[in-house]
PAGUSE-868601 format. One line per 2 residues: their letters; for each residue x, y, z of C-alpha. Coordinates in steps of 0.5 Angstrom, whole numbers. Example, Ala and Ser with C-alpha at 12.3 -4.5 7.8 and 13.67 -1.06 7.14 Angstrom:
AS = 25 -9 16 | 27 -2 14
***
This chain:
XX = 238 189 248 | 243 188 253
XX = 246 180 255 | 241 181 261
XX = 234 185 259 | 230 180 257
XX = 225 181 263 | 225 188 261
XX = 225 188 253 | 219 182 254
XX = 216 188 258 | 216 193 252
XX = 214 188 247 | 206 189 250
XX = 206 195 246 | 207 192 239
XX = 202 186 241 | 196 191 242
XX = 200 196 236 | 200 189 232
XX = 193 186 234 | 189 194 233
XX = 183 192 229 | 180 198 226
XX = 186 200 219 | 185 192 219
XX = 177 193 219 | 178 200 215
XX = 182 198 209 | 178 191 208
XX = 172 196 207 | 175 201 203
XX = 178 195 198 | 171 191 197
XX = 166 197 198 | 161 194 199
XX = 154 196 198 | 150 196 205
XX = 144 200 209 | 145 197 216
XX = 150 195 220 | 151 191 226
XX = 157 190 230 | 159 186 236
XX = 164 182 239 | 170 185 243
XX = 173 189 238 | 166 191 236
XX = 168 199 238 | 173 199 232
XX = 170 195 228 | 165 199 228
XX = 168 205 228 | 171 204 222
XX = 165 202 219 | 162 208 220
XX = 167 213 216 | 167 209 211
XX = 160 208 209 | 158 215 212
XX = 151 217 211 | 150 210 206
XX = 148 207 214 | 140 208 215
XX = 141 205 222 | 144 199 226
XX = 146 196 233 | 152 195 235
XX = 155 191 242 | 160 192 248
XX = 163 187 253 | 161 191 260
XX = 167 193 262 | 167 197 255
XX = 164 205 256 | 159 207 251
XX = 161 211 245 | 158 215 240
XX = 158 211 233 | 154 215 229
XX = 147 213 227 | 148 206 231
XX = 145 203 238 | 149 201 243
XX = 148 195 248 | 151 192 253
XX = 153 185 255 | 156 182 259
XX = 163 177 257 | 165 170 258
XX = 157 168 261 | 152 171 257
XX = 146 176 261 | 140 180 261
XX = 144 184 256 | 145 179 252
XX = 138 177 250 | 137 184 249
XX = 142 184 245 | 140 179 242
XX = 133 182 240 | 135 188 237
XX = 141 183 232 | 134 180 229
XX = 130 186 228 | 136 189 225
XX = 138 183 221 | 130 183 219
XX = 129 190 217 | 135 190 212
XX = 133 184 207 | 134 186 202
XX = 138 193 203 | 144 189 205
XX = 147 188 211 | 154 189 214
XX = 156 184 219 | 163 186 223
XX = 164 180 228 | 170 179 234
XX = 171 175 238 | 168 173 244
XX = 161 175 240 | 157 168 242
XX = 156 172 250 | 154 178 248
XX = 148 175 243 | 144 171 245
XX = 136 168 243 | 136 163 247
XX = 132 156 242 | 124 155 246
XX = 124 152 252 | 131 155 254
XX = 133 161 260 | 138 165 260
XX = 140 160 267 | 139 154 262
XX = 145 158 258 | 149 162 263
XX = 150 155 267 | 152 150 260
XX = 157 156 259 | 160 155 266
XX = 160 149 266 | 163 147 259
XX = 168 155 260 | 172 150 266
XX = 171 143 263 | 178 145 258
XX = 174 143 252 | 177 148 246
XX = 173 153 243 | 171 148 237
XX = 167 144 242 | 164 148 246
XX = 161 152 240 | 159 146 237
XX = 154 146 244 | 152 153 244
XX = 150 153 236 | 145 149 238
XX = 142 153 245 | 141 159 241
XX = 137 163 234 | 142 168 232
XX = 148 163 232 | 150 158 227
XX = 149 161 221 | 141 163 223
XX = 143 170 223 | 142 169 216
XX = 137 166 216 | 134 172 219
XX = 137 177 214 | 134 173 208
XX = 134 173 203 | 140 178 204
XX = 144 180 201 | 149 180 208
XX = 157 181 208 | 159 179 214
XX = 167 181 217 | 169 177 221
XX = 177 178 227 | 179 172 228
XX = 180 169 236 | 179 160 234
XX = 185 157 232 | 184 155 225
XX = 180 161 223 | 175 158 221
XX = 168 162 220 | 163 158 224
XX = 167 158 231 | 169 165 231
XX = 163 167 235 | 159 162 234
XX = 159 163 226 | 152 165 227
XX = 152 168 219 | 156 162 216
XX = 153 154 215 | 155 149 222
XX = 157 143 220 | 155 139 226
XX = 150 138 229 | 144 137 236
XX = 148 129 236 | 154 131 236
XX = 153 137 240 | 151 132 245
XX = 157 127 245 | 161 134 247
XX = 158 134 254 | 158 126 254
XX = 166 128 252 | 166 132 257
XX = 162 128 263 | 157 134 262
XX = 150 130 261 | 149 130 268
XX = 150 136 270 | 148 141 264
XX = 140 143 265 | 136 137 264
XX = 131 143 259 | 139 142 255
XX = 139 135 255 | 132 135 252
XX = 132 141 247 | 139 138 243
XX = 135 130 244 | 130 133 241
XX = 135 135 235 | 139 129 234
XX = 131 126 233 | 130 131 228
XX = 123 134 232 | 127 142 232
XX = 130 146 225 | 137 143 225
XX = 143 149 224 | 143 152 217
XX = 148 147 214 | 153 147 208
XX = 148 146 203 | 142 151 204
XX = 141 156 199 | 140 162 203
XX = 149 162 202 | 147 164 195
XX = 147 171 198 | 152 172 205
XX = 159 174 204 | 164 171 209
XX = 170 174 209 | 177 174 215
XX = 178 181 217 | 184 180 221
XX = 187 173 225 | 193 171 229
XX = 197 170 224 | 197 177 222
XX = 199 179 228 | 205 174 229
XX = 208 178 222 | 208 183 225
XX = 212 182 232 | 217 177 227
XX = 217 184 223 | 220 188 230
XX = 223 182 233 | 228 181 227
XX = 230 189 226 | 233 186 234
XX = 236 182 233 | 233 176 234
XX = 233 169 229 | 225 169 228
XX = 220 162 228 | 214 163 227
XX = 212 156 231 | 204 155 229
XX = 197 160 230 | 193 154 231
XX = 196 152 239 | 192 147 242
XX = 191 143 249 | 192 143 255
XX = 197 150 258 | 200 147 263
XX = 201 141 258 | 203 146 252
XX = 208 150 257 | 211 143 259
XX = 214 141 252 | 215 150 249
XX = 220 149 255 | 223 142 252
XX = 223 147 245 | 227 152 249
XX = 232 148 253 | 234 146 246
XX = 235 151 242 | 239 153 248
XX = 243 148 249 | 243 145 241
XX = 241 151 236 | 234 146 233
XX = 231 149 231 | 233 156 230
XX = 240 159 233 | 241 164 239
XX = 240 169 240 | 232 166 238
XX = 225 168 238 | 220 164 238
XX = 212 167 236 | 206 163 237
XX = 198 164 236 | 191 161 238
XX = 188 158 244 | 190 153 250
XX = 185 151 254 | 185 150 263
XX = 180 145 267 | 179 148 273
XX = 179 143 279 | 179 149 284
XX = 174 154 282 | 175 160 287
XX = 183 159 284 | 184 165 279
XX = 188 166 273 | 188 163 266
XX = 191 160 261 | 196 165 259
XX = 198 164 267 | 197 157 266
XX = 202 156 261 | 208 161 263
XX = 208 158 269 | 208 151 268
XX = 214 153 262 | 217 156 268
XX = 217 151 272 | 220 146 267
XX = 226 150 265 | 227 152 271
XX = 229 145 272 | 234 144 266
XX = 237 151 268 | 240 155 274
XX = 242 163 270 | 236 168 272
XX = 234 171 265 | 238 167 260
XX = 231 165 257 | 224 169 257
XX = 217 168 255 | 210 172 254
XX = 205 170 253 | 198 174 253
XX = 191 174 251 | 190 181 246
XX = 183 182 248 | 186 184 254
XX = 183 179 259 | 186 172 261
XX = 181 168 265 | 179 170 271
XX = 184 175 273 | 184 182 272
XX = 192 180 268 | 192 180 260
XX = 198 174 262 | 205 173 264
XX = 212 175 263 | 217 170 267
XX = 224 169 266 | 229 163 267
XX = 231 162 275 | 225 167 277
XX = 221 160 281 | 227 161 287
XX = 223 168 287 | 217 165 288
XX = 220 160 294 | 223 164 296
XX = 217 170 296 | 214 163 302
XX = 210 160 295 | 209 154 292
XX = 209 155 284 | 208 147 284
XX = 201 147 288 | 199 154 285
XX = 200 152 279 | 195 145 281
XX = 190 150 283 | 189 154 278
XX = 192 160 282 | 197 162 278
XX = 195 169 278 | 197 170 285
XX = 203 168 285 | 205 172 279
XX = 202 178 282 | 207 177 288
XX = 213 176 284 | 210 182 279
XX = 210 177 272 | 204 179 271
XX = 201 184 265 | 197 189 267
XX = 193 192 261 | 186 192 262
XX = 181 190 258 | 184 192 249
XX = 179 193 243 | 182 187 239
XX = 180 179 240 | 186 176 235
XX = 186 171 240 | 192 168 246
XX = 200 170 244 | 206 167 246
XX = 214 170 245 | 220 166 247
XX = 226 170 248 | 233 166 246
XX = 240 169 250 | 246 166 245
X = 250 161 248
***
């Protein structure tokens, strides 16, 4: 790495992130090892195509049928004799309802035969079967409000599970008595099965009362449709069945396993960076919290390393992963959690550092989509806030108005990959030159 090449080097790291996030080979390896005895395959989520492709190749003629649900931006592909359905993300649409019916139908058809369920992030929106009394419009409005509220993914999915008949373990119920072999690619901090795509085959420890508390915490009780409140209150009072709990006998015939998680991506990237001469430190794969506040905290750590060599000496590379959140104040703004984190980090670094390119940060989502923007994330280096101001931008204003994409695109900082066949959460790489 050249002394003045942090920006270029980080741009080159994008391809390494994509390769480290590949789910085809990871899924194939696990299936070849486990050799599950199955006849029906269901796959849904942003990584459904590579995961289903691996299953079709490994299992061959044993597969009698099934369904693969893919995001609308993804071109349909031939996957053996499996049905392919397109649906929307991050909010459900008519395709999601069609997918929900198909998933339930195939789950029931698999009863006693052996069902393989391949689950990846994004599945909560792609597959839906609303509880009685709810419409697609109810779910769409509620999902949008939750996504813009600043709630974390565990809180969002607590609500979604209690409005659905396919999430929160209900899919396992439809396949009763099983057996069910479920393989998950995690896109949530902590890799909890009950939160990945809202845990369709996992026991759900949350309740209707928990869902109501989430809506109250984020001041949404007066904003979501009354039909949603009615369902949750009926459930909390025992008038609707709860999601299947850990002691439910249905889970005796269900096997839930993790195919890949964010930490696997970070370890892969760590190997690349160490080979290139960086002192590396994986800080966490459970990054959480408000994107702007996380950006501030990471800026402080960056400056401490640069100036004092604590907790690691330059040339240093910090690696983090997880999923931060954004409270949307301006629905017209364009951006996402990674771009807000990157811009916040840049502004707080540039308060103290004037040298261009002394430190740099890459923040991107492994699914290629960051928020409501066309970007996967952003790459910034110290001094870039001056470049933005020279172009007539007020960076603080653009951050405040949730419009980070417009500013970052103008200074050539956005990462544009298009949608990717993976979803192992967000990745942050921070590079610090020698003192």
